[in-house]
N, C-alpha and C positions, 0 to 999 in steps of 0.2 A: 502492499500498498504505499510505503515512504516512496519508493521508486516512482510511483506513477503521479503524485500530488502537484510536480510541475505541469503534468498535462492537464489535470484538473483546473491548477490555476488559470494557464492559459484560456480553458476552455471559457471559465468565470469573464476573464479580460475582455474575450471578444464578443461574447453574449450579452453584457452588461454596461451599463456604468462604471466609469474606472470606480468611483467612490463605494457604489455597491460591492462591486468585484473585491475590491482590496476587504470591506468587512468580510464579507461571505468566505474568501478566502483562507483569513486570520481564525474567524469563528470554527470553521471547516476544520482545519489543521487541529487545532486545540480541543477540538470536542470528539472528533472520530479517529486521529492518529495514534498508534500506540505509544507508551510511555515506556521507557527503559530499552528504547530499538532506537540504533543509530547503523551508518556507514563510518569505519572509521578510513580512511584517506592518510596517508603521512604530510605534516607541514599544513594542512588546513584543519580545522574545527570539527569535532564529532558532528556528523549530519544525522541530527534526531529532526525530529518533528519540527520543533520550531524553528534552527535552522535552513532546515528545507524550504521550511512557507515563507520564511521572511527571505530567503535568498532567489526563490521564485518569483514574489511581490517585485522586487528590485530589478528582475529579468521582464516581465511583463511589462512592468510602468517603463522600461526603455523603448520596449517594445511597440507598444498598444497606447498608450498614452497621449493623447494630440497636446493638451493643456498644460502650461504651466505647473509642474507640483513638487519641483524644489525649491520653493518660495521658503523652508526653512534657511534655507542655506546666506541669506539675502537680513537674517532676523540677528542683530548681533549677540543678544543673550544665548538664543538657543547656537549660535557657535562655538560661544566660547563656554558653555556647560559641556557640550558635544565634544570641541576636542579636549578639556578637560578629561571627561570621561574614558573615551580611547585612549589617550596617550599618559593616563598617570599610571598605570602599571607598569611603565619602563622604569620610572621613579621610585616604585615601591620595591622593584627589582633591583637597583643599583643601591637601596639602602638595606637589604635583606640577601646578602651573599653568602652568609654563614649558615651551614648545616647545622639543624637543632637534636641533639641525643637524649634521649631519656629511657634507661636500663638500654633494653636490646633493641628498641626503638630508634632508628635512623630517618629523619626527615631531611632534604636536601635544601639547599639554599636557590634560592629562584634564579635565573639566568635571565639575561634579554631574549633568550627565545620563548620562554614559559611568559616574558612580559608582550613578546610580539602575537605569543596564542591567544591571551586575554586580548589584546588590543582589538586583534579580529572578531572575537567572540562581540566584544561593547561595539563594534560597529555593524554587527551582523543584527544585532540587539535593538538598533536604533531605527532600520528601517521601517518597521510599521511605525513610529513616530514622526520620520521624515515625511512620508507617503502621507498621512493621516493629515499631517499639518498643511499638504501642499493642497489635497483632495476632499476634504471633510472642513471646507471652507466656507459654509454657509448656515444658514439655521434649517434649509430646508434637506440639506445633503446632514447633518446633525440628527435632526428628525429619522433619517433613515436607520440611524445606529441605533435608536430607541426600538423602531420597527423590527429590525432585523432581530437583535438582542432579544425582545417578544417571541419573536417568529419562529428562532431557532431554538428556545429554551421551551416552547410547546411543545416541539418536535421531539427534543431529548428527554422531556418530561415522561414520556411512555417509555424510556428505556430505564428511567430513574423508579418509575413505578414496578416493572418487573423484578428489578433488583432489590428494592424494597420488600415483594413480597418472597422471593426463591433465593434472597442472600447476591453478591458481586459477581457475578458468573460470567460478563459480558466477554471482560477482556480476556479472560483467560477461553471461551470457548472462540472467538475471532482469532484470537493472536497466539493460543498456546501457553499464556504463562499469567499469571496474578503479578502487577509488578509491585505490591507493597505488603505489608502484614495484614493479612486476613483478619487475625484478632482485634486488631484497631478498630475496625469495618463492624464489631457487633456494640450494640446499644440499647438501654432499658428493652431486654427482652427480644430485639430483635435488630436488624440492619442497617447500615447506613449504603445509598447506592454510591457507586465509585463509576462505576459505567466504563469512557475510557481517558479518563481524565487524572489516575494514579490514587485518588485518597478522596475519600468524601466528605473534605474536610472545603477540598477544592470545589464537590459539585455544592454543597452549600452554599459558599458564597457565591458561585454564578447563579444559585437559586434565590438567594437574597436580591442581588444585582438587579436581575429580571424582574423580580416583586417590583422593586424600584420603577427600574422601565414601565413596566406597564402601570403603575399607579399615575406616573407622568402621562401617558397613554389619553387615562380615564379621566385626567382634570383636563385634556386638551380637546376630550370628545363630547360629541351631541349628542340629544335624542337615544337611539338603540345603540349607536355606537359608544353611548358611554355607558349605558347597561352593561354591552359586554366587555366591554375595557375592565368594569368592576368585577364582572365574575372571573373574569382571569387575572386579575392579581389575587381576588380571595383564593381563588385555585392555586396559586404560587406561595399562598400564604400557609396555607394547607399542605406542600407539597415541600416548604422548608422546615415544618415541623417535622415532616414525615424525616427528612435527613437527620436528625437528632443531633445536631451541632449548637451549642448555646452561645457560643458567640458570635453565628452567622445571624441567629433569629434575633440578640441583641441589636446589632446592627441594624438589623431591619423594622425592629420596633421602633428605633429611635429617627434612622432618616426617612423611612416610607412617609410617616405625616408630617416632617417638613414639606417634604415634595407634595403632598397631596393639599396641604392648607395654607401654605406662609406663598406670600410675594415672590416673583421669581427674584430680584432685588437682595431678598433678605436670606432666600435659597443661598443664592451664589454667596454671600458676604459669609455663612456658616460653613461652607467649604471653603474659603479661603484663609477662615479662618484656621481652622482644620489643619489645611495643608501648609503653613506657615508652622504651626506646630508639631508638622510631622520633620517640616526642615529640620527643626529644633528638638527632636524626640530625645538624641543620645545625650544632650547636654541636661534634659530636663531629668531625664531617668537617672544620670549621674548626680544629680542635686536632691535626689527623694521627692522631689515634686509631683511623681505619680504615685496617687493613693492605691497602694500594691495591696495592702490590707483590706481596704474596703471592695477592691474587685475580687480579691479572693475572698470575701467573705459572700459577696452578691453571687458569686460563681458559688458557693456551697449550699445557698439557699438552694439551687438547681439541682445540682449532683455533689455528694461527698467524694465522689471518684475525681470528677472533675477539681473538685479543688484541691486534690492532692495532686495532679498533675499538673495544676496551674503553679500551684506552692514549689512545685521540684525545676519548671522551668525559669519561674521568677530566681530564684537562689542561682539556677547555670546563668541567667543573663547575670546576675549581679558579679560574680566571677568573672567572664567574659570581659564584661567591661573592665574590671581592673587588667585584664589582659590586654585590651583595646587600649588602655591609658599606657600603656607600656612602648608602643608606639602610634601614637596618636596621628601625624601627620600623613602620613601616607602607607600604616597598616602594616601586617604581618606578608602578605601573600598568600600566595596558594601551597598547596599540597597539605593542606590541614593543619600550617603552623599559628592560625590565630586562636587554635583550639588548646584546650589545658590536658596535658598528659600526668599520669603520675612516675615522679621519679623514681620509683622503686621499681615498678615492673612494663614500666611504658605504657599502661593501659589507657586508653581514651577516653575521659571523665567527664566531656562535654556532650550537651544536648542542645546544638543550634537549628531551631525551626524558624525565630522571626527573620524575614529579610535585610532588617535595618542593622541588626547585630553583629549577624554574616558580613554585611559590607562593610559595617563598622571596620570588623577586625580584619577582613581581607585588607582593604584598601584604604583605610584611615579615613579623615573627617573630609580631606581630598576628593576620595573618591565616593563619600555617601554624597557629600553636598551635591557633586556634580551629577550623579546618579539622580538624587530626590531631588535637587533642583530641578532638569527636566519633567520628573515626571509632577511636581508640585509646582512648579511657575507661572505655568498656565492661571489656575487657580490664585495663587497668590497675587500674581503682577496686576488683578484686578483689581484690588485697595488701591494701588498707585493709581491707575484710571480711572477715577472714582464717575468721569462722565460716562466710562464704558458700563462701568458696574452699574449706572440706572438706566442703561440702554439695554442691559441683559435678557433676553428672552427667558421663556420658561424653558423652552429645548437646549439653551447652552448652561441654563442653570441645571435643570436636571441631569446633561451628563457630567457636571462638576461634582454633582452628588454619587454617581454611581461612580466615579474615581476615587472619592473622598470613601466611601465604603470597601472598595478594593485594597485603597493604602491602608486602613485603620486594621483589615483585616492583616496585612503585613506584619503587624505590630508583633502578634502570636504563631504566625504563620507563614512559611514562603512560598507566596500567593500572587507575585508580579509575574505577568503574564505577556504575549505578545497582545492581549486586547486589554491591557493595562496601559501600553504604549499607545494604541490605538487612542482611546479616551484623552490620554496629554498631549498627545500632537493636537487632536483636534481643538481641544480647549486653549493649548497654548493659541493658537490663531483665531480665537476668539477677544483675548485681550490686546491683541494690535489693531484690531478692525478700525477701532475707528481714527486710527494715525494714516490708514491706507490714502491714498488719493483717490476721488471722486469716480476714475474710469474704474478702478480695480472691484471700487464697493457695488457699484452701481451692473458688470458683465456679469449675467449671468449665465450660463451655460443653454445650448439647445434642448439638454438633457434633463435637465434644471425645469426648462418651461415646460417641457412636455408631462413630468411628474407633476408640476402642477395642475395641469389640466386634467389629468388623469385624476387626479384626488380630488377635485370639486365637481368633475362628475361622478364619479361614485360617493359623492357627499362625505368624502372623509375630511376634517377640519384641518387645516392649515397648522402649523405651530404659530403661537403669536409672538 
């Protein structure tokens, strides 16, 4: 299946408008391709489903996209952050040449080859961001993100319900193996759905994002369309409960009402505030300003087992923060050098789940701020452009909340995926639109005009 995905991506770009093909190709690869499978070719990064999907998108953008889609390269903030994100591994390698020895465990020092490999991975990671920045650049196209996300989630829910009833077996049945610990998918006398995402937690946060997108559709819809959208949002709420993930349910419980009832400006303002907090999260966590005790007690009200698991995770984060503080600027680099090992027997003592602590430990503050600067910068920059904040549509504000839900989940879990970068790129273009020339703002593609006409003919409300 991996080998045929470039062909699938080409077909999508040939048959669909470029912005829709981009969204479907990223979501399709994420939802259906196998986890833990890759092609290993010397010199290039491992060709897993994310790398193959991203490279296929890059090829198709050059071959089939006629409009200008490299607008991100004209944005100084994006260029600065992206260059730092791609090139910082070389500085990390320069400051980490020494091997680490723990009893019989030997961890090699970083080399320039390691830095080159990581720089290539980082550059490939940014492809959906750059493409989304250039192609998902108006409210009609951002609305398509919401529509496609809800549509894909509805189709995926059938597979999720099968696994809730029969246990997570689809990945094994289709691809011949189960990609994670089966025991972790057993909760509350039943099963979490895993499908093809690798872990039930990833399915749960995808469902929470789908519920948030569905409530945005409900708010924009009228008449029968509104009733239908409300039922879809309720359906995702029930499905989220069946996913048995406390964190995802809490995030949905907080942010779904925000999208449902607040004005677009306030929705965008909340998302911007959360994103700025994410940028500073390691410092806030190190200063003891995160109410970990309250969070632990709240988790315990749902499940004593989850409270114990969270307690272990929080203790590990404290230890890993101390480890990261030894090399705070450029981090420890790869090969597991950021982890904690027993000096007596070399046993790995670390549990690294959250994207933030992994990034901080491996690449330091420079790597962390460049990566999360790209992810959070679009929302955060709205605060510096107050006029644009006041003009933000509900569609753009809803995308900001979708990104916020995903980013908050990356605190306890490693859930940053290509769809996260799509959202970040689309939102980054929102924050600079008020500074674009009138010709850029007023020019709509023929495809967009056809989509508007089609939606009016079907009595589907346009985003406001």
